[in-house]
C-alpha positions as CSV (number, residue, x, y, z in Angstrom):
1,M,226.3,228.9,128.4
2,R,225.1,227.1,125.2
3,I,228.7,227.3,123.9
4,L,230.1,225.7,127.2
5,T,227.5,223.0,127.2
6,L,228.2,222.2,123.4
7,A,231.9,222.2,123.9
8,V,231.8,219.9,127.0
9,L,229.6,217.5,125.5
10,L,231.7,217.6,122.2
11,L,234.9,217.0,124.3
12,S,233.2,214.3,126.2
13,S,231.9,212.6,123.0
14,L,235.2,212.8,121.2
15,S,237.1,211.3,124.1
16,L,234.8,208.5,124.6
17,L,234.8,207.7,120.9
18,G,238.4,208.2,120.2
19,F,239.5,205.8,123.0
20,G,236.7,203.5,121.9
21,I,238.3,203.4,118.3
22,A,241.9,203.1,119.5
23,I,241.0,200.1,121.9
24,T,238.6,198.6,119.5
25,Y,241.5,198.8,116.7
26,A,244.6,197.8,118.7
27,P,243.5,196.7,122.2
28,L,246.7,195.1,123.1
29,E,248.9,197.9,122.1
30,V,246.7,200.6,123.7
31,M,246.7,198.6,127.0
32,A,250.6,198.5,126.7
33,M,250.7,202.2,126.6
34,A,249.2,202.4,130.0
35,A,251.6,199.5,131.4
36,V,248.7,197.0,131.6
37,E,249.9,193.5,130.5
38,A,247.2,191.5,128.4
39,E,248.1,189.4,125.8
40,G,246.4,186.7,123.7
41,A,243.3,186.5,121.3
42,A,240.9,186.2,124.3
43,A,242.1,189.4,126.1
44,A,241.9,191.4,122.9
45,V,238.3,190.2,122.4
46,E,237.2,191.1,125.9
47,L,239.1,194.7,125.8
48,R,237.3,195.3,122.3
49,A,234.1,194.2,123.8
50,F,234.0,196.1,127.3
51,Y,236.4,199.2,126.6
52,G,235.8,199.5,122.9
53,G,232.3,198.9,122.8
54,L,231.3,200.6,126.0
55,E,233.2,203.8,125.2
56,L,231.8,203.6,121.4
57,A,228.2,203.5,122.9
58,L,228.7,206.2,125.5
59,G,230.5,208.4,123.1
60,A,227.6,208.1,120.8
61,L,224.8,208.7,123.3
62,V,226.6,212.0,124.5
63,L,227.0,212.9,120.9
64,I,223.2,212.3,120.4
65,C,222.5,214.4,123.6
66,A,224.5,217.2,121.9
67,W,222.6,217.1,118.6
68,Y,219.3,217.6,120.5
69,P,218.8,220.6,122.4
70,A,216.2,219.3,124.7
71,R,218.9,216.5,125.6
72,R,221.7,218.5,126.2
73,R,221.4,218.7,130.1
74,D,221.0,214.8,130.1
75,G,224.4,214.5,128.2
76,L,226.0,216.7,130.6
77,W,224.7,214.7,133.5
78,L,225.8,211.6,131.8
79,S,229.3,213.1,131.1
80,L,229.6,214.3,134.6
81,F,228.9,210.7,135.9
82,I,231.1,208.7,133.3
83,F,234.1,210.9,133.8
84,A,233.8,211.5,137.6
85,G,233.4,207.7,138.1
86,I,236.3,206.9,136.0
87,G,238.5,209.6,137.5
88,L,237.8,208.9,141.0
89,T,238.1,205.2,140.8
90,R,241.3,205.6,138.8
91,A,242.5,208.3,141.5
92,A,241.5,205.8,144.2
93,G,243.4,202.9,142.7
94,M,246.5,204.9,142.2
95,L,246.5,205.6,145.9
96,W,245.7,202.2,146.9
97,E,248.4,200.7,144.7
98,D,250.9,203.5,145.2
99,V,251.4,203.7,141.5
100,S,251.6,206.7,139.1
101,S,252.9,207.3,135.4
102,G,252.6,209.9,132.9
103,F,249.7,208.0,131.2
104,L,247.9,207.7,134.6
105,Q,248.0,211.3,135.3
106,L,247.0,212.5,132.0
107,A,244.3,210.3,132.0
108,L,243.2,211.4,135.4
109,A,243.3,215.1,134.3
110,V,241.4,214.5,131.4
111,E,238.7,212.6,133.4
112,L,238.5,214.9,136.2
113,G,238.8,217.8,134.1
114,T,235.8,216.8,131.8
115,A,233.7,216.2,134.8
116,A,234.5,219.3,136.2
117,L,233.6,221.4,133.0
118,A,230.3,219.1,132.9
119,A,229.6,220.1,136.3
120,L,230.3,223.8,135.5
121,A,228.0,223.9,132.6
122,L,225.5,222.3,134.6
123,Y,225.6,224.8,137.2
124,S,225.8,227.6,134.7
125,G,222.7,226.6,133.0
126,R,220.7,225.7,136.3
127,N,218.5,228.7,136.0
128,R,217.7,228.3,132.3
């Protein structure tokens, strides 16, 4: 399942890096797409630092794990926890707030789908 492992790690890394780049470049605009109201320079700095910086760092770490065969399993665990944590918290928040949108549904599908793929890759490679 080497191909599945690499595919999951690349999907995970590119998702994190892509969002990290987008939020670093245009934080207020990206948040507006999610119907999150944020404005002002301080909000932009905070969004860039926390969302952009954290997503870029995690994406880079997953990519490094993909590069080194001995670290690929670590990368799968990291991807599983990142995306399951975000997705399950998003789902709980959507239920708690009784809110849904196309953006939230798409983000939830990507997050839980990526977590499921990471779990599948871990399960498939457990006897290796």
